[in-house]
C-alpha positions in Angstrom: 49.8 61.6 103.0 47.1 64.2 102.8 46.4 66.7 106.0 42.9 65.4 106.3 44.2 61.8 107.0 46.4 63.1 110.1 44.6 63.0 113.4 44.1 66.1 115.3 46.4 64.8 118.0 49.3 64.0 115.5 48.6 67.4 113.8 48.9 69.3 117.1 52.1 67.2 118.3 54.0 68.2 114.8 52.9 72.0 114.9 54.3 72.2 118.6 57.7 71.1 117.2 57.8 72.7 113.8 56.2 76.1 114.1 56.0 77.8 110.8 55.6 76.7 107.2 58.5 78.6 106.0 60.7 76.9 108.4 59.6 73.5 107.1 60.2 74.4 103.4 63.9 75.2 104.3 64.5 71.6 105.5 61.9 69.8 103.2 63.2 66.3 101.9 65.7 65.9 104.9 64.7 62.6 105.6 65.1 61.3 102.1 68.7 63.0 102.2 72.2 61.5 103.0 73.5 64.9 104.0 72.4 68.2 105.2 74.2 71.2 104.0 74.1 74.6 105.8 74.7 77.2 103.0 76.5 80.2 104.3 76.2 82.3 101.3 73.2 84.6 100.3 70.8 81.7 100.5 71.1 81.4 104.3 68.1 83.0 106.3 69.8 83.0 109.5 73.7 83.3 109.1 74.2 84.2 112.9 72.0 81.3 114.2 73.6 78.8 111.6 76.7 78.8 114.0 74.8 78.0 117.2 72.9 75.3 115.1 76.5 73.8 114.1 78.0 74.2 117.5 74.8 72.2 119.2 75.1 69.6 116.6 78.9 69.0 117.4 78.0 69.1 121.1 75.5 66.2 120.4 78.4 64.0 118.9 77.3 64.7 115.1 80.4 64.6 112.8 80.3 68.2 111.1 82.6 69.5 108.6 83.4 73.2 107.8 83.5 73.7 104.1 86.1 76.5 103.9 85.6 78.9 101.1 82.6 77.0 99.7 79.5 79.1 99.6 80.6 81.6 102.2 82.0 78.8 104.5 79.0 76.2 104.8 78.7 73.5 107.0 78.0 69.9 106.1 76.3 67.3 108.4 75.1 63.9 108.1 71.2 63.7 107.6 69.9 63.7 111.2 66.3 64.3 112.7 67.4 66.5 115.5 69.7 68.6 113.2 66.5 69.1 110.9 64.2 69.9 113.8 66.8 72.5 115.2 67.2 74.1 111.8 63.3 74.4 111.6 62.8 75.8 115.1 65.5 78.6 114.6 64.5 79.4 110.6 67.9 78.1 109.4 68.1 77.2 105.8 69.1 73.5 105.3 69.6 71.7 102.0 69.4 68.0 101.8 71.8 66.4 99.5 72.5 62.7 98.2 75.9 61.1 98.6 76.4 61.6 94.9 75.8 65.4 95.3 78.3 65.5 98.3 80.8 63.5 96.2 80.6 66.1 93.7 81.1 68.9 96.2 84.2 67.1 97.5 85.8 66.9 93.9 85.2 70.5 93.6 86.8 71.2 96.9 89.8 68.8 96.1 90.7 71.0 93.0 90.3 74.6 94.1 91.1 76.9 97.1 88.6 75.0 99.4 88.9 72.6 102.1 86.7 70.5 104.2 87.6 70.6 107.8 86.2 68.1 110.3 84.7 69.7 113.5 85.1 67.3 116.3 84.5 68.9 119.7 82.5 72.0 120.9 84.9 74.1 122.9 83.9 75.1 126.6 83.4 78.9 126.3 83.8 81.5 128.8 83.1 85.2 128.7 85.1 87.7 130.9 82.7 90.2 132.1 82.0 92.0 135.4 79.5 91.2 138.0 78.1 94.9 138.0 76.0 96.3 135.4 77.8 98.5 133.0 76.0 100.8 130.8 77.1 99.3 127.7 76.7 95.9 126.1 78.8 93.2 124.7 78.8 92.3 121.1 80.1 88.7 121.7 77.7 88.0 124.4 74.8 89.3 122.2 76.3 87.0 119.3 76.2 84.0 121.7 72.9 84.5 122.9 71.4 85.1 119.7 73.2 82.0 118.1 72.2 79.7 121.0 75.7 79.0 122.3 76.1 78.2 125.9 78.8 79.9 128.0 80.1 80.7 131.4 80.6 84.2 133.0 83.6 84.8 135.0 85.8 87.6 136.3 89.0 88.4 138.2 88.5 86.0 141.2 87.8 83.1 138.9 90.8 83.9 136.6 93.2 84.5 139.3 92.1 81.5 141.5 91.3 79.0 138.7 93.4 80.1 136.0 91.0 79.3 133.5 92.0 75.6 133.6 88.6 74.2 132.6 87.9 76.2 129.3 89.0 76.2 126.0 87.8 79.5 124.8 87.9 82.8 126.5 86.5 86.3 125.3 87.4 89.7 126.7 85.8 92.8 125.7 85.7 96.2 127.4 88.1 95.6 130.4 90.9 98.0 130.8 93.7 96.0 132.1 96.0 98.9 132.9 93.7 99.5 135.8 92.8 103.0 134.6 88.9 102.2 134.4 89.3 103.2 130.5 89.8 106.9 132.0 86.0 107.1 132.2 86.5 109.6 135.1 87.5 112.3 132.7 83.9 112.4 131.3 81.7 110.5 133.6 82.9 111.6 137.2 80.1 111.3 139.7 78.0 108.6 137.4 76.8 105.9 139.7 78.0 103.2 137.5 81.5 104.3 137.5 81.5 104.4 141.3 80.3 101.1 141.5 82.9 99.8 139.2 85.8 101.6 141.1 84.5 100.1 144.4 84.0 96.7 143.1 87.5 96.4 141.5 89.1 97.9 144.6 87.2 95.5 146.9 88.5 92.5 144.6 92.1 93.7 144.6 92.0 93.8 148.5 90.3 90.4 148.7 93.1 88.9 146.4 96.1 90.6 148.2 96.8 93.0 145.5 98.3 96.6 146.4 95.9 98.4 144.0 93.7 97.7 141.0 96.4 98.1 138.4 98.3 95.4 140.1 95.1 93.4 140.2 94.6 93.7 136.3 98.3 92.9 135.6 98.1 89.7 137.5 94.8 88.9 135.6 96.3 89.7 132.4 99.2 87.2 133.1 96.8 84.4 133.8 95.2 85.1 130.4 98.4 85.1 128.7 99.2 81.8 130.4 95.7 80.5 129.3 96.9 81.0 125.7 100.4 79.7 126.1 99.1 76.2 127.3 96.8 75.7 124.4 93.8 78.2 125.1 91.8 80.4 122.4 91.6 83.8 123.2 89.4 86.4 121.4 89.2 90.1 122.1 87.8 93.1 121.0 87.8 97.0 121.7 89.8 98.1 124.9 90.8 94.6 125.9 93.1 94.1 123.0 95.4 97.0 123.6 95.3 97.2 127.3 95.8 93.3 127.6 99.3 93.7 125.9 100.1 96.9 127.6 99.7 95.2 130.9 101.5 92.4 130.0 104.5 94.6 128.6 104.3 96.5 132.1 105.0 93.5 134.1 107.5 95.3 136.2 106.5 99.1 135.4 103.6 100.9 136.7 101.8 102.5 133.7 98.7 103.4 135.4 97.7 107.0 136.4 96.1 107.4 139.7 92.4 107.5 139.4 92.3 109.4 142.9 94.3 112.4 142.2 95.3 112.1 138.6 99.0 111.8 138.9 100.7 111.2 135.8 102.6 108.3 134.9 106.4 108.3 135.3 108.0 109.9 132.2 110.2 107.0 131.1 107.6 104.3 131.9 107.0 103.6 128.2 110.6 103.0 127.6 110.9 100.2 130.1 108.2 98.2 128.6 109.0 94.7 127.9 107.3 93.8 124.7 108.5 90.3 124.8 105.7 89.6 127.1 103.0 91.1 124.8 101.1 89.1 122.4 100.4 91.3 119.4 102.1 94.5 119.8 105.6 96.2 120.5 107.2 99.6 120.6 104.1 101.4 121.2 104.1 105.1 122.6 102.0 105.4 125.9 99.7 108.4 126.3 101.2 109.9 129.2 98.7 112.5 130.2 96.0 111.4 132.7 93.7 114.1 131.1 93.4 112.6 127.6 91.2 109.2 127.3 93.6 107.4 125.0 96.0 104.7 126.0 98.7 104.7 123.5 99.4 104.9 119.7 98.3 101.2 119.2 95.0 102.5 118.3 95.0 104.0 114.8 91.5 105.9 115.2 92.1 107.5 118.4 88.4 107.9 118.9 88.6 109.9 122.3 91.5 112.4 121.0 89.8 115.6 119.6 92.7 116.4 117.4 93.8 112.9 116.4 90.4 111.4 115.7 90.1 109.3 112.2 86.8 109.0 110.3 85.5 105.5 109.8 85.8 103.9 106.3 85.3 100.3 105.5 87.9 97.1 106.0 88.3 94.4 103.7 88.6 90.6 104.6 91.7 89.0 103.3 91.6 85.8 101.2 93.7 82.8 102.3 94.8 79.3 100.9 92.3 77.0 102.7 94.6 74.1 102.3 97.9 75.6 103.3 96.5 78.3 105.8 93.2 76.8 107.2 93.4 78.9 110.5 93.0 82.3 109.1 90.8 80.8 106.5 88.3 79.5 109.2 88.7 83.1 110.9 87.4 85.1 107.7 84.7 83.0 106.4 81.9 85.2 105.1 79.5 86.1 102.3 80.8 89.6 102.1 84.6 90.8 101.8 84.1 94.6 102.5 82.8 95.6 105.7 81.7 99.1 106.9 84.0 99.9 110.0 82.7 100.7 113.5 84.3 102.7 116.4 85.4 101.4 119.9 87.7 102.9 122.5 90.2 100.7 120.5 89.0 100.8 117.0 91.9 99.7 115.0 95.9 98.6 115.3 98.5 100.8 113.7 100.8 98.7 111.5 103.7 100.1 112.9 103.2 98.6 116.4 102.3 95.1 115.3 105.0 92.3 116.0 106.4 90.3 113.3 104.6 87.2 112.6 101.2 88.8 113.3 98.5 87.7 110.6 96.6 90.5 109.5 93.2 89.2 108.7 91.4 92.4 107.7 92.4 96.0 107.1 91.4 99.2 105.6 93.2 99.6 102.1 95.8 102.3 102.1 95.5 103.2 105.7 98.2 102.9 108.4 95.9 100.5 110.6 94.3 97.2 110.4 91.1 96.0 111.8 91.6 92.1 112.5 94.6 90.4 113.5 95.6 86.8 114.7 98.7 85.0 116.1 100.0 82.2 118.2 101.6 82.1 121.8 102.9 78.8 123.0 100.4 76.1 122.3 97.5 78.4 122.1 96.2 81.2 119.7 94.7 84.7 120.2 92.7 86.8 117.8 91.9 90.6 118.3 89.2 92.7 116.6 89.0 96.4 116.9 85.7 98.2 117.9 82.9 97.7 119.8 79.6 96.9 117.9 79.7 95.7 114.2 76.2 97.0 113.7 76.4 100.3 115.6 79.4 102.4 114.3 79.1 105.0 116.8 77.6 103.1 120.0 77.7 105.5 122.8 77.7 104.7 126.6 74.0 104.2 127.8 72.8 103.4 124.1 70.5 100.4 123.9 71.9 96.9 122.8 71.6 95.9 119.2 68.7 94.1 118.2 70.2 91.1 116.3 67.0 89.9 114.9 67.3 93.0 112.5 70.7 92.0 111.7 70.8 88.1 111.0 73.2 88.3 108.1 75.7 90.6 109.9 79.2 90.0 108.2 80.7 91.6 111.1 79.3 89.5 113.7 80.0 86.6 111.3 83.7 87.3 112.2 83.1 86.9 115.9 81.1 83.7 115.6 84.0 82.2 113.4 86.2 82.4 116.3 83.7 80.4 118.5 83.6 77.3 115.9 87.4 77.6 115.2 88.7 75.7 118.1 86.3 72.8 117.2 88.2 72.1 114.2 90.2 68.8 113.9 94.0 69.9 114.3 96.5 69.2 111.9 99.8 70.4 110.6 99.4 74.1 110.3 102.0 76.8 108.5 100.3 79.5 110.8 
């Protein structure tokens, strides 16, 4: 139909829903297609938003599939007006396919290192975040917001009192679960935000009946571990990875230096850690000095140690068999294999401290540390990703948040969003 044959009222109605011609072009022909493919290779215009697009489709009951190792981990959905409209509004590349074309793709998948995993139910997502305004951002929260994925915020009171029972997926970022406030008092003493952090943590510890903040954080860590054990999906970055395990291993040991007077930990505290309680790490050596802003030798980069700090390189994502090991395969789907590294208070994980059975998903070739790891506990899983911000390698406290509109194809952020969709996958017998 020619444009001149469309009434002004109908034209304005369509224009209000579909804002730009380039967006329309990306989904042209969907009404005549049997299927819609969301490519995740270099053909995709909005890699990060494509995850949210697929997540929302699953929420609406659309039967989506994750095509592992096919064009960067593409998504396949039945042709649907709402799906096409959502793609157009968000600038997401969609390719309309016939039944015959999809049959051909399925044949290719069946005879190669690929798989088609049904995505059944969108997980209920929570982010562990303090109620006060810290002078740093959270990469996962930014990724969820940019992708348009709904989540709830919660903190210590909710975790201790409710036990995370209503959630499927939980993210942890900067929290220091040893109760040492990331030792920020060494460099930021007197900062208003640090004073607020200390006051709020002490208030909650008193409110919940704990002797001090380390005791509170240890209890929170145990609740998180129980969440994983009964089937939850845990994703953590930066400080939360290392300190969560240290808190779990220190169930009956006080490993926290005193914020008030700098009293060092007892000299044999590390020797009495119970590593059977931890998720990923074992046999780590604690940093006993209250004047060194480092927790242990779990982190390979030791960013806050002047004499031990390591330079950044690149890390390489591992390849897995999609049919035999679908879980790690889902977690590494990407359009790039090699990614520039980025610092965090915990940047990486030394190989010597990894527990047997931990799956390494990405590492720096030849280095004594790894970047991205995964494992199981009970009925659930955990995934740890070192570093703070995949698109800001040396992000400092007080720096402006990363603008993801400038990084819609970020392979480092894609690893985060793989974890959000992974719990939606239909469960089947797995080796990992």
